[in-house]
PDB file of N, CA, C and O in Angstrom:
ATOM      1  N   UNK A   1      23.787  -0.148   9.486  1.00  0.00           N
ATOM      2  CA  UNK A   1      24.244  -2.168   8.363  1.00  0.00           C
ATOM      3  C   UNK A   1      22.753  -1.442   7.670  1.00  0.00           C
ATOM      4  O   UNK A   1      21.656  -1.033   8.050  1.00  0.00           O
ATOM      5  N   UNK A   2      23.963  -1.683   5.760  1.00  0.00           N
ATOM      6  CA  UNK A   2      22.595  -1.568   5.021  1.00  0.00           C
ATOM      7  C   UNK A   2      23.107  -2.438   4.389  1.00  0.00           C
ATOM      8  O   UNK A   2      24.204  -2.974   4.545  1.00  0.00           O
ATOM      9  N   UNK A   3      21.401  -2.809   2.777  1.00  0.00           N
ATOM     10  CA  UNK A   3      21.530  -4.172   2.522  1.00  0.00           C
ATOM     11  C   UNK A   3      20.227  -3.063   1.755  1.00  0.00           C
ATOM     12  O   UNK A   3      19.598  -2.023   1.956  1.00  0.00           O
ATOM     13  N   UNK A   4      20.428  -4.293   0.676  1.00  0.00           N
ATOM     14  CA  UNK A   4      19.983  -4.151  -0.455  1.00  0.00           C
ATOM     15  C   UNK A   4      19.221  -4.485  -0.982  1.00  0.00           C
ATOM     16  O   UNK A   4      19.479  -4.641  -2.176  1.00  0.00           O
ATOM     17  N   UNK A   5      17.386  -4.927  -0.409  1.00  0.00           N
ATOM     18  CA  UNK A   5      16.217  -5.880  -1.010  1.00  0.00           C
ATOM     19  C   UNK A   5      15.585  -5.761  -2.323  1.00  0.00           C
ATOM     20  O   UNK A   5      15.117  -4.743  -2.834  1.00  0.00           O
ATOM     21  N   UNK A   6      15.644  -7.047  -2.834  1.00  0.00           N
ATOM     22  CA  UNK A   6      14.725  -7.470  -4.572  1.00  0.00           C
ATOM     23  C   UNK A   6      13.344  -9.146  -3.793  1.00  0.00           C
ATOM     24  O   UNK A   6      13.041 -10.234  -4.281  1.00  0.00           O
ATOM     25  N   UNK A   7      13.019  -8.572  -2.721  1.00  0.00           N
ATOM     26  CA  UNK A   7      11.588  -9.423  -2.929  1.00  0.00           C
ATOM     27  C   UNK A   7      10.762 -10.047  -3.871  1.00  0.00           C
ATOM     28  O   UNK A   7      10.180  -9.192  -4.537  1.00  0.00           O
ATOM     29  N   UNK A   8      10.569 -10.811  -4.089  1.00  0.00           N
ATOM     30  CA  UNK A   8       9.769 -10.998  -4.993  1.00  0.00           C
ATOM     31  C   UNK A   8       8.032 -11.630  -4.502  1.00  0.00           C
ATOM     32  O   UNK A   8       8.005 -12.603  -3.749  1.00  0.00           O
ATOM     33  N   UNK A   9       7.000 -11.157  -4.866  1.00  0.00           N
ATOM     34  CA  UNK A   9       6.032 -11.243  -4.170  1.00  0.00           C
ATOM     35  C   UNK A   9       5.554 -12.690  -5.064  1.00  0.00           C
ATOM     36  O   UNK A   9       5.877 -13.229  -6.122  1.00  0.00           O
ATOM     37  N   UNK A  10       4.597 -12.936  -3.953  1.00  0.00           N
ATOM     38  CA  UNK A  10       3.359 -13.965  -3.928  1.00  0.00           C
ATOM     39  C   UNK A  10       1.599 -13.548  -3.939  1.00  0.00           C
ATOM     40  O   UNK A  10       0.966 -13.037  -3.014  1.00  0.00           O
ATOM     41  N   UNK A  11       1.186 -13.881  -5.051  1.00  0.00           N
ATOM     42  CA  UNK A  11      -0.459 -14.086  -4.926  1.00  0.00           C
ATOM     43  C   UNK A  11      -0.976 -13.031  -5.279  1.00  0.00           C
ATOM     44  O   UNK A  11      -2.188 -13.003  -5.492  1.00  0.00           O
ATOM     45  N   UNK A  12      -0.030 -11.671  -5.460  1.00  0.00           N
ATOM     46  CA  UNK A  12      -0.986 -10.232  -5.275  1.00  0.00           C
ATOM     47  C   UNK A  12       0.051  -9.616  -7.150  1.00  0.00           C
ATOM     48  O   UNK A  12       0.913 -10.125  -7.866  1.00  0.00           O
ATOM     49  N   UNK A  13      -0.898  -8.088  -7.162  1.00  0.00           N
ATOM     50  CA  UNK A  13      -0.579  -7.872  -8.936  1.00  0.00           C
ATOM     51  C   UNK A  13       0.894  -7.156  -8.493  1.00  0.00           C
ATOM     52  O   UNK A  13       1.158  -6.268  -9.304  1.00  0.00           O
ATOM     53  N   UNK A  14       1.205  -7.195  -8.176  1.00  0.00           N
ATOM     54  CA  UNK A  14       2.655  -6.218  -7.997  1.00  0.00           C
ATOM     55  C   UNK A  14       3.847  -7.777  -8.492  1.00  0.00           C
ATOM     56  O   UNK A  14       3.413  -8.905  -8.256  1.00  0.00           O
ATOM     57  N   UNK A  15       4.900  -7.657  -8.978  1.00  0.00           N
ATOM     58  CA  UNK A  15       5.596  -8.813  -9.157  1.00  0.00           C
ATOM     59  C   UNK A  15       6.876  -8.708  -8.077  1.00  0.00           C
ATOM     60  O   UNK A  15       7.037  -9.716  -7.390  1.00  0.00           O
ATOM     61  N   UNK A  16       7.451  -8.015  -7.940  1.00  0.00           N
ATOM     62  CA  UNK A  16       8.440  -7.427  -7.103  1.00  0.00           C
ATOM     63  C   UNK A  16       8.264  -6.046  -5.877  1.00  0.00           C
ATOM     64  O   UNK A  16       7.388  -5.184  -5.930  1.00  0.00           O
ATOM     65  N   UNK A  17       9.273  -6.146  -4.900  1.00  0.00           N
ATOM     66  CA  UNK A  17       9.551  -4.956  -4.307  1.00  0.00           C
ATOM     67  C   UNK A  17      10.832  -4.837  -3.512  1.00  0.00           C
ATOM     68  O   UNK A  17      11.394  -5.550  -2.681  1.00  0.00           O
ATOM     69  N   UNK A  18      11.098  -3.604  -4.108  1.00  0.00           N
ATOM     70  CA  UNK A  18      12.731  -3.542  -4.145  1.00  0.00           C
ATOM     71  C   UNK A  18      12.485  -2.714  -2.434  1.00  0.00           C
ATOM     72  O   UNK A  18      11.384  -2.597  -1.895  1.00  0.00           O
ATOM     73  N   UNK A  19      13.670  -2.283  -1.907  1.00  0.00           N
ATOM     74  CA  UNK A  19      13.312  -1.659  -0.578  1.00  0.00           C
ATOM     75  C   UNK A  19      15.238  -1.149   0.237  1.00  0.00           C
ATOM     76  O   UNK A  19      15.879  -2.199   0.189  1.00  0.00           O
ATOM     77  N   UNK A  20      15.820  -0.421   0.632  1.00  0.00           N
ATOM     78  CA  UNK A  20      16.675  -0.263   0.959  1.00  0.00           C
ATOM     79  C   UNK A  20      16.614  -0.556   2.755  1.00  0.00           C
ATOM     80  O   UNK A  20      15.931   0.386   3.157  1.00  0.00           O
ATOM     81  N   UNK A  21      16.850  -1.066   3.483  1.00  0.00           N
ATOM     82  CA  UNK A  21      17.304  -1.143   5.089  1.00  0.00           C
ATOM     83  C   UNK A  21      18.335  -0.339   5.375  1.00  0.00           C
ATOM     84  O   UNK A  21      19.509  -0.690   5.262  1.00  0.00           O
ATOM     85  N   UNK A  22      18.065   0.458   5.650  1.00  0.00           N
ATOM     86  CA  UNK A  22      19.442   1.279   6.801  1.00  0.00           C
ATOM     87  C   UNK A  22      19.511   1.102   8.520  1.00  0.00           C
ATOM     88  O   UNK A  22      18.521   1.678   8.971  1.00  0.00           O
ATOM     89  N   UNK A  23      20.198   0.606   9.444  1.00  0.00           N
ATOM     90  CA  UNK A  23      19.583   0.126  10.783  1.00  0.00           C
ATOM     91  C   UNK A  23      18.623   0.061  11.171  1.00  0.00           C
ATOM     92  O   UNK A  23      18.229   0.657  12.174  1.00  0.00           O
ATOM     93  N   UNK A  24      17.713  -1.000  10.183  1.00  0.00           N
ATOM     94  CA  UNK A  24      16.192  -1.635  11.178  1.00  0.00           C
ATOM     95  C   UNK A  24      15.069  -0.208  10.160  1.00  0.00           C
ATOM     96  O   UNK A  24      13.900  -0.554   9.987  1.00  0.00           O
ATOM     97  N   UNK A  25      15.468   1.224   9.584  1.00  0.00           N
ATOM     98  CA  UNK A  25      14.627   1.873   9.160  1.00  0.00           C
ATOM     99  C   UNK A  25      14.793   1.378   7.543  1.00  0.00           C
ATOM    100  O   UNK A  25      15.775   0.906   6.969  1.00  0.00           O
ATOM    101  N   UNK A  26      12.968   1.784   6.882  1.00  0.00           N
ATOM    102  CA  UNK A  26      13.134   1.536   5.605  1.00  0.00           C
ATOM    103  C   UNK A  26      13.543   2.533   4.004  1.00  0.00           C
ATOM    104  O   UNK A  26      13.033   3.649   4.102  1.00  0.00           O
ATOM    105  N   UNK A  27      13.968   2.432   3.258  1.00  0.00           N
ATOM    106  CA  UNK A  27      14.189   3.415   2.213  1.00  0.00           C
ATOM    107  C   UNK A  27      13.614   2.742   1.163  1.00  0.00           C
ATOM    108  O   UNK A  27      13.221   1.580   1.054  1.00  0.00           O
ATOM    109  N   UNK A  28      13.644   4.129   0.042  1.00  0.00           N
ATOM    110  CA  UNK A  28      14.021   3.717  -1.360  1.00  0.00           C
ATOM    111  C   UNK A  28      12.813   2.248  -1.933  1.00  0.00           C
ATOM    112  O   UNK A  28      13.058   1.339  -2.727  1.00  0.00           O
ATOM    113  N   UNK A  29      11.655   2.507  -1.224  1.00  0.00           N
ATOM    114  CA  UNK A  29      10.485   1.698  -1.579  1.00  0.00           C
ATOM    115  C   UNK A  29      10.320   1.639  -2.430  1.00  0.00           C
ATOM    116  O   UNK A  29      10.523   2.805  -2.769  1.00  0.00           O
ATOM    117  N   UNK A  30       9.916   0.871  -3.726  1.00  0.00           N
ATOM    118  CA  UNK A  30       9.801   0.493  -5.098  1.00  0.00           C
ATOM    119  C   UNK A  30       8.488  -0.450  -5.446  1.00  0.00           C
ATOM    120  O   UNK A  30       7.764  -0.257  -4.470  1.00  0.00           O
ATOM    121  N   UNK A  31       8.103  -0.965  -5.940  1.00  0.00           N
ATOM    122  CA  UNK A  31       7.148  -1.923  -6.384  1.00  0.00           C
ATOM    123  C   UNK A  31       6.728  -1.769  -7.201  1.00  0.00           C
ATOM    124  O   UNK A  31       6.171  -0.684  -7.371  1.00  0.00           O
ATOM    125  N   UNK A  32       6.726  -3.236  -8.727  1.00  0.00           N
ATOM    126  CA  UNK A  32       6.933  -2.789  -9.776  1.00  0.00           C
ATOM    127  C   UNK A  32       5.531  -4.077 -10.184  1.00  0.00           C
ATOM    128  O   UNK A  32       5.064  -5.174  -9.879  1.00  0.00           O
ATOM    129  N   UNK A  33       5.425  -3.142 -10.896  1.00  0.00           N
ATOM    130  CA  UNK A  33       3.382  -3.398 -10.725  1.00  0.00           C
ATOM    131  C   UNK A  33       2.676  -3.102 -10.041  1.00  0.00           C
ATOM    132  O   UNK A  33       2.787  -1.953  -9.614  1.00  0.00           O
ATOM    133  N   UNK A  34       1.153  -4.249  -9.365  1.00  0.00           N
ATOM    134  CA  UNK A  34       0.625  -3.785  -9.125  1.00  0.00           C
ATOM    135  C   UNK A  34      -0.895  -2.193  -8.848  1.00  0.00           C
ATOM    136  O   UNK A  34      -1.194  -1.765  -9.963  1.00  0.00           O
ATOM    137  N   UNK A  35      -1.416  -1.712  -8.102  1.00  0.00           N
ATOM    138  CA  UNK A  35      -2.152  -0.305  -8.489  1.00  0.00           C
ATOM    139  C   UNK A  35      -1.207   0.386  -7.958  1.00  0.00           C
ATOM    140  O   UNK A  35      -0.591   0.169  -6.914  1.00  0.00           O
ATOM    141  N   UNK A  36      -1.100   1.272  -8.744  1.00  0.00           N
ATOM    142  CA  UNK A  36       0.254   2.097  -9.147  1.00  0.00           C
ATOM    143  C   UNK A  36      -0.102   3.101  -8.000  1.00  0.00           C
ATOM    144  O   UNK A  36       0.602   3.355  -7.023  1.00  0.00           O
ATOM    145  N   UNK A  37      -1.331   3.623  -8.308  1.00  0.00           N
ATOM    146  CA  UNK A  37      -1.645   5.079  -6.708  1.00  0.00           C
ATOM    147  C   UNK A  37      -1.665   3.731  -5.227  1.00  0.00           C
ATOM    148  O   UNK A  37      -0.978   4.034  -4.252  1.00  0.00           O
ATOM    149  N   UNK A  38      -2.127   2.915  -5.193  1.00  0.00           N
ATOM    150  CA  UNK A  38      -2.130   2.251  -3.629  1.00  0.00           C
ATOM    151  C   UNK A  38      -0.039   1.637  -3.819  1.00  0.00           C
ATOM    152  O   UNK A  38       0.713   1.894  -2.878  1.00  0.00           O
ATOM    153  N   UNK A  39       0.377   1.085  -4.766  1.00  0.00           N
ATOM    154  CA  UNK A  39       1.569   0.967  -3.965  1.00  0.00           C
ATOM    155  C   UNK A  39       2.772   1.769  -4.146  1.00  0.00           C
ATOM    156  O   UNK A  39       3.961   1.455  -4.100  1.00  0.00           O
ATOM    157  N   UNK A  40       1.861   3.487  -4.481  1.00  0.00           N
ATOM    158  CA  UNK A  40       2.818   4.494  -3.995  1.00  0.00           C
ATOM    159  C   UNK A  40       2.697   5.352  -3.622  1.00  0.00           C
ATOM    160  O   UNK A  40       3.221   6.437  -3.875  1.00  0.00           O
ATOM    161  N   UNK A  41       1.586   4.890  -2.564  1.00  0.00           N
ATOM    162  CA  UNK A  41       1.001   5.627  -1.200  1.00  0.00           C
ATOM    163  C   UNK A  41       1.201   4.486  -0.230  1.00  0.00           C
ATOM    164  O   UNK A  41       0.150   4.162   0.324  1.00  0.00           O
ATOM    165  N   UNK A  42       2.063   3.920   0.059  1.00  0.00           N
ATOM    166  CA  UNK A  42       2.280   2.504   1.060  1.00  0.00           C
ATOM    167  C   UNK A  42       3.484   2.918   0.704  1.00  0.00           C
ATOM    168  O   UNK A  42       3.800   3.798   1.504  1.00  0.00           O
ATOM    169  N   UNK A  43       4.464   2.722  -0.204  1.00  0.00           N
ATOM    170  CA  UNK A  43       6.271   3.153  -0.273  1.00  0.00           C
ATOM    171  C   UNK A  43       6.412   4.444   0.411  1.00  0.00           C
ATOM    172  O   UNK A  43       7.272   4.659   1.266  1.00  0.00           O
ATOM    173  N   UNK A  44       5.396   5.439  -0.060  1.00  0.00           N
ATOM    174  CA  UNK A  44       5.450   6.908   0.605  1.00  0.00           C
ATOM    175  C   UNK A  44       5.574   7.031   1.816  1.00  0.00           C
ATOM    176  O   UNK A  44       6.478   7.575   2.450  1.00  0.00           O
ATOM    177  N   UNK A  45       4.135   6.234   2.356  1.00  0.00           N
ATOM    178  CA  UNK A  45       4.121   6.022   3.674  1.00  0.00           C
ATOM    179  C   UNK A  45       5.337   5.252   4.334  1.00  0.00           C
ATOM    180  O   UNK A  45       5.794   5.581   5.428  1.00  0.00           O
ATOM    181  N   UNK A  46       5.790   4.272   3.629  1.00  0.00           N
ATOM    182  CA  UNK A  46       7.241   3.868   4.581  1.00  0.00           C
ATOM    183  C   UNK A  46       8.364   3.898   4.538  1.00  0.00           C
ATOM    184  O   UNK A  46       9.234   3.148   4.980  1.00  0.00           O
ATOM    185  N   UNK A  47       8.390   5.358   3.642  1.00  0.00           N
ATOM    186  CA  UNK A  47      10.332   6.032   3.609  1.00  0.00           C
ATOM    187  C   UNK A  47      10.238   7.041   5.055  1.00  0.00           C
ATOM    188  O   UNK A  47       9.680   8.081   5.403  1.00  0.00           O
ATOM    189  N   UNK A  48      11.539   5.586   5.861  1.00  0.00           N
ATOM    190  CA  UNK A  48      11.663   6.367   6.978  1.00  0.00           C
ATOM    191  C   UNK A  48      11.567   6.179   7.938  1.00  0.00           C
ATOM    192  O   UNK A  48      12.313   6.613   8.817  1.00  0.00           O
ATOM    193  N   UNK A  49      10.508   5.390   8.108  1.00  0.00           N
ATOM    194  CA  UNK A  49      10.192   4.330   8.714  1.00  0.00           C
ATOM    195  C   UNK A  49      10.216   2.760   9.218  1.00  0.00           C
ATOM    196  O   UNK A  49      10.026   1.845   8.417  1.00  0.00           O
ATOM    197  N   UNK A  50      10.533   2.474  10.993  1.00  0.00           N
ATOM    198  CA  UNK A  50      10.433   1.609  11.238  1.00  0.00           C
ATOM    199  C   UNK A  50      10.514  -0.071  10.492  1.00  0.00           C
ATOM    200  O   UNK A  50       9.608  -0.199   9.670  1.00  0.00           O
ATOM    201  N   UNK A  51      11.285  -1.169  10.606  1.00  0.00           N
ATOM    202  CA  UNK A  51      10.756  -2.183   9.998  1.00  0.00           C
ATOM    203  C   UNK A  51       9.915  -3.278  10.904  1.00  0.00           C
ATOM    204  O   UNK A  51       9.282  -4.258  10.511  1.00  0.00           O
ATOM    205  N   UNK A  52      10.059  -2.931  11.857  1.00  0.00           N
ATOM    206  CA  UNK A  52       9.160  -3.025  13.379  1.00  0.00           C
ATOM    207  C   UNK A  52       7.238  -2.171  12.859  1.00  0.00           C
ATOM    208  O   UNK A  52       6.079  -2.499  13.112  1.00  0.00           O
ATOM    209  N   UNK A  53       7.736  -1.280  12.248  1.00  0.00           N
ATOM    210  CA  UNK A  53       6.332   0.038  12.515  1.00  0.00           C
ATOM    211  C   UNK A  53       5.861  -0.311  11.282  1.00  0.00           C
ATOM    212  O   UNK A  53       5.017   0.582  11.206  1.00  0.00           O
ATOM    213  N   UNK A  54       5.748  -0.906  10.263  1.00  0.00           N
ATOM    214  CA  UNK A  54       5.652  -1.133   8.619  1.00  0.00           C
ATOM    215  C   UNK A  54       4.789  -2.294   8.860  1.00  0.00           C
ATOM    216  O   UNK A  54       3.580  -2.359   8.632  1.00  0.00           O
ATOM    217  N   UNK A  55       5.928  -3.654   9.589  1.00  0.00           N
ATOM    218  CA  UNK A  55       4.669  -5.115   9.754  1.00  0.00           C
ATOM    219  C   UNK A  55       4.102  -4.779  10.490  1.00  0.00           C
ATOM    220  O   UNK A  55       3.035  -4.744   9.878  1.00  0.00           O
ATOM    221  N   UNK A  56       3.837  -4.393  11.601  1.00  0.00           N
ATOM    222  CA  UNK A  56       2.905  -3.981  12.574  1.00  0.00           C
ATOM    223  C   UNK A  56       1.633  -3.863  12.095  1.00  0.00           C
ATOM    224  O   UNK A  56       0.612  -4.507  12.334  1.00  0.00           O
ATOM    225  N   UNK A  57       1.912  -2.719  11.212  1.00  0.00           N
ATOM    226  CA  UNK A  57       0.981  -1.790  10.707  1.00  0.00           C
ATOM    227  C   UNK A  57      -0.107  -2.598   9.131  1.00  0.00           C
ATOM    228  O   UNK A  57      -1.321  -2.575   8.929  1.00  0.00           O
ATOM    229  N   UNK A  58       0.964  -3.177   8.371  1.00  0.00           N
ATOM    230  CA  UNK A  58       0.546  -3.669   7.376  1.00  0.00           C
ATOM    231  C   UNK A  58       0.276  -5.875   7.340  1.00  0.00           C
ATOM    232  O   UNK A  58      -0.591  -6.554   6.791  1.00  0.00           O
ATOM    233  N   UNK A  59       1.527  -6.282   8.226  1.00  0.00           N
ATOM    234  CA  UNK A  59       1.111  -7.911   8.268  1.00  0.00           C
ATOM    235  C   UNK A  59      -0.560  -8.182   8.057  1.00  0.00           C
ATOM    236  O   UNK A  59      -1.283  -7.876   9.005  1.00  0.00           O
ATOM    237  N   UNK A  60      -0.824  -8.425   7.535  1.00  0.00           N
ATOM    238  CA  UNK A  60      -2.600  -8.866   8.192  1.00  0.00           C
ATOM    239  C   UNK A  60      -3.334  -8.314   6.134  1.00  0.00           C
ATOM    240  O   UNK A  60      -3.486  -9.216   5.310  1.00  0.00           O
ATOM    241  N   UNK A  61      -3.576  -7.149   5.841  1.00  0.00           N
ATOM    242  CA  UNK A  61      -3.691  -6.331   4.583  1.00  0.00           C
ATOM    243  C   UNK A  61      -4.631  -7.266   3.708  1.00  0.00           C
ATOM    244  O   UNK A  61      -4.187  -7.396   2.567  1.00  0.00           O
ATOM    245  N   UNK A  62      -5.581  -7.815   3.899  1.00  0.00           N
ATOM    246  CA  UNK A  62      -6.039  -8.317   3.135  1.00  0.00           C
ATOM    247  C   UNK A  62      -6.826  -7.430   1.422  1.00  0.00           C
ATOM    248  O   UNK A  62      -7.758  -6.648   1.610  1.00  0.00           O
ATOM    249  N   UNK A  63      -6.337  -7.671  -0.057  1.00  0.00           N
ATOM    250  CA  UNK A  63      -7.093  -7.572  -1.010  1.00  0.00           C
ATOM    251  C   UNK A  63      -7.916  -8.565  -1.353  1.00  0.00           C
ATOM    252  O   UNK A  63      -9.135  -8.629  -1.200  1.00  0.00           O
ATOM    253  N   UNK A  64      -6.592  -9.951  -2.206  1.00  0.00           N
ATOM    254  CA  UNK A  64      -7.182 -10.504  -3.169  1.00  0.00           C
ATOM    255  C   UNK A  64      -6.617 -12.110  -1.604  1.00  0.00           C
ATOM    256  O   UNK A  64      -5.520 -12.526  -1.231  1.00  0.00           O
ATOM    257  N   UNK A  65      -7.856 -12.416  -1.263  1.00  0.00           N
ATOM    258  CA  UNK A  65      -7.659 -13.371  -0.533  1.00  0.00           C
ATOM    259  C   UNK A  65      -7.256 -13.090   1.227  1.00  0.00           C
ATOM    260  O   UNK A  65      -7.916 -12.461   2.055  1.00  0.00           O
ATOM    261  N   UNK A  66      -6.173 -13.681   1.369  1.00  0.00           N
ATOM    262  CA  UNK A  66      -5.767 -13.316   1.804  1.00  0.00           C
ATOM    263  C   UNK A  66      -3.961 -11.999   2.524  1.00  0.00           C
ATOM    264  O   UNK A  66      -3.408 -11.676   3.576  1.00  0.00           O
ATOM    265  N   UNK A  67      -3.825 -11.725   0.748  1.00  0.00           N
ATOM    266  CA  UNK A  67      -3.063 -11.251   0.555  1.00  0.00           C
ATOM    267  C   UNK A  67      -3.133 -10.069   0.585  1.00  0.00           C
ATOM    268  O   UNK A  67      -4.194  -9.624   1.024  1.00  0.00           O
ATOM    269  N   UNK A  68      -2.087  -9.084   0.154  1.00  0.00           N
ATOM    270  CA  UNK A  68      -2.136  -7.756  -0.225  1.00  0.00           C
ATOM    271  C   UNK A  68      -1.000  -6.741  -0.088  1.00  0.00           C
ATOM    272  O   UNK A  68      -0.838  -6.093   0.946  1.00  0.00           O
ATOM    273  N   UNK A  69      -0.151  -6.615  -1.259  1.00  0.00           N
ATOM    274  CA  UNK A  69       1.057  -5.819  -1.660  1.00  0.00           C
ATOM    275  C   UNK A  69       1.966  -5.234  -0.128  1.00  0.00           C
ATOM    276  O   UNK A  69       3.080  -5.399   0.369  1.00  0.00           O
ATOM    277  N   UNK A  70       0.351  -4.277   0.278  1.00  0.00           N
ATOM    278  CA  UNK A  70       0.950  -3.851   1.760  1.00  0.00           C
ATOM    279  C   UNK A  70       1.160  -5.646   2.651  1.00  0.00           C
ATOM    280  O   UNK A  70       0.443  -5.415   3.624  1.00  0.00           O
ATOM    281  N   UNK A  71       1.455  -6.521   2.780  1.00  0.00           N
ATOM    282  CA  UNK A  71       0.970  -7.369   3.497  1.00  0.00           C
ATOM    283  C   UNK A  71       2.120  -7.628   2.811  1.00  0.00           C
ATOM    284  O   UNK A  71       2.908  -6.719   3.075  1.00  0.00           O
ATOM    285  N   UNK A  72       2.641  -8.470   2.012  1.00  0.00           N
ATOM    286  CA  UNK A  72       3.825  -8.596   1.129  1.00  0.00           C
ATOM    287  C   UNK A  72       5.291  -7.877   1.552  1.00  0.00           C
ATOM    288  O   UNK A  72       6.461  -8.240   1.679  1.00  0.00           O
ATOM    289  N   UNK A  73       4.340  -6.361   1.721  1.00  0.00           N
ATOM    290  CA  UNK A  73       5.499  -5.569   2.121  1.00  0.00           C
ATOM    291  C   UNK A  73       6.258  -6.154   3.845  1.00  0.00           C
ATOM    292  O   UNK A  73       7.365  -6.549   4.210  1.00  0.00           O
ATOM    293  N   UNK A  74       5.334  -5.986   4.303  1.00  0.00           N
ATOM    294  CA  UNK A  74       5.399  -6.936   5.930  1.00  0.00           C
ATOM    295  C   UNK A  74       6.294  -8.297   5.990  1.00  0.00           C
ATOM    296  O   UNK A  74       7.288  -8.623   6.639  1.00  0.00           O
ATOM    297  N   UNK A  75       5.494  -8.928   5.028  1.00  0.00           N
ATOM    298  CA  UNK A  75       6.789 -10.600   4.839  1.00  0.00           C
ATOM    299  C   UNK A  75       7.836 -10.601   4.444  1.00  0.00           C
ATOM    300  O   UNK A  75       8.590 -11.484   4.854  1.00  0.00           O
ATOM    301  N   UNK A  76       8.396  -9.479   3.352  1.00  0.00           N
ATOM    302  CA  UNK A  76       9.108  -8.938   2.791  1.00  0.00           C
ATOM    303  C   UNK A  76       9.949  -9.140   3.249  1.00  0.00           C
ATOM    304  O   UNK A  76      10.811  -9.974   2.971  1.00  0.00           O
ATOM    305  N   UNK A  77       9.814  -7.579   4.998  1.00  0.00           N
ATOM    306  CA  UNK A  77      11.006  -7.349   5.446  1.00  0.00           C
ATOM    307  C   UNK A  77      11.240  -8.176   7.200  1.00  0.00           C
ATOM    308  O   UNK A  77      12.241  -8.070   7.910  1.00  0.00           O
ATOM    309  N   UNK A  78       9.844  -9.037   7.538  1.00  0.00           N
ATOM    310  CA  UNK A  78      10.312  -9.868   7.753  1.00  0.00           C
ATOM    311  C   UNK A  78      11.223 -11.060   8.138  1.00  0.00           C
ATOM    312  O   UNK A  78      11.519 -11.653   9.175  1.00  0.00           O
ATOM    313  N   UNK A  79      11.512 -11.130   6.909  1.00  0.00           N
ATOM    314  CA  UNK A  79      12.450 -12.423   6.387  1.00  0.00           C
ATOM    315  C   UNK A  79      13.659 -11.911   5.590  1.00  0.00           C
ATOM    316  O   UNK A  79      14.287 -12.440   4.672  1.00  0.00           O
ATOM    317  N   UNK A  80      13.885 -10.031   6.570  1.00  0.00           N
ATOM    318  CA  UNK A  80      15.338  -9.466   5.855  1.00  0.00           C
ATOM    319  C   UNK A  80      16.062  -9.061   7.125  1.00  0.00           C
ATOM    320  O   UNK A  80      17.270  -9.297   7.120  1.00  0.00           O
ATOM    321  N   UNK A  81      15.493  -8.426   8.347  1.00  0.00           N
ATOM    322  CA  UNK A  81      15.564  -7.626   9.257  1.00  0.00           C
ATOM    323  C   UNK A  81      16.002  -8.807  10.300  1.00  0.00           C
ATOM    324  O   UNK A  81      16.225  -8.538  11.480  1.00  0.00           O
TER     325      UNK A  81
END
């Protein structure tokens, strides 16, 4: 199953996250806005990883309060797997 997701973030510097899910594997992650180096790093590390593994590694990471761009990616994946 293949699915493209556009997720509007909340409470972080990035405005949205786009990604593709193919049989539970994450591809083509693109953050719009945010700290460019950090979001590009997270996107590259997530490429080809299972959604469950990304959720396990990124959920709960804090940057601004109890939230972060990696945490938002984890929430987006939780809502779409």
